[in-house]
N, C-alpha and C positions, 0 to 999 in steps of 0.2 A: 244919207243925202249930203251931210256935211263932208264926209270922206270924199265924195265924188266932186264936190266943189274944189277941194284941195288937190284934185288930180289922182286920187287913189281910187282903185276899183275893187271893192270887197266882193267875195263870192264864197259859196259854200260848194265844196267838192265831195261827193258822196262815193265811197269805195267800199267794196266787200271787205270785211274783217278777215284778216289772215295773220299768220305769224310774221309775214313780212310787212304788211300795212300797219300792224300795231307797233312797229319800230319807228314810224314817223314822229319826228320831234319838232318843237316850235323853232329850232335854229336851222331847219331845212328849207329849201326853196324848191318850187315846182316850176318846170318849164313847159310851156305850151308848144309842143312839137309841130303843131300845125302852122305856126306863125314865123318860124325862123329856122336857122341852121347855125352851125359853128363857122365862124370866119377864119381866115388864114392864121390869126393869132390865137385861136382856140377859144374866143369869146362868143357867147350865145347872142344872136342878133334878134331874137323874138322876145315875146313877152315872158317875164319871170314874176312868179308870185312868192311872197313871203308867207310861210305858214304861221298863222297867229294862234290857232288852238286846234286840238284834235280831240273829238268827243265820240264815244260810241252812242249809237241809237238805243232807244229803250229796249229793243229785243237783242241787242249786242251782235247782230249779224252784219251790220255796216258801221263805217266810221264816217263822221261828217268832219271835214277838214275846213276850217275858216282860214282863207288866204286872202291876200291883198296884193294888187299890182301897184306899181308907182311909189313904192316905198324903199328907202335905202336899207341895204343888206342885212 
């Protein structure tokens, strides 16, 4: 709740574990492709989430990605 008062929106994104998704690191960002597009300068106009943590589920079939919008790069 404190994060939301500061304008940050934390969320958990669940994805199937694969050789590609296991490469996700905390210095990565995630774009919500439903909210924007690239402008003429090549900048994304939609919501961007900073990856904070990547954790496998107990059965290791999925990864839970903790991400936050509204944070600097």
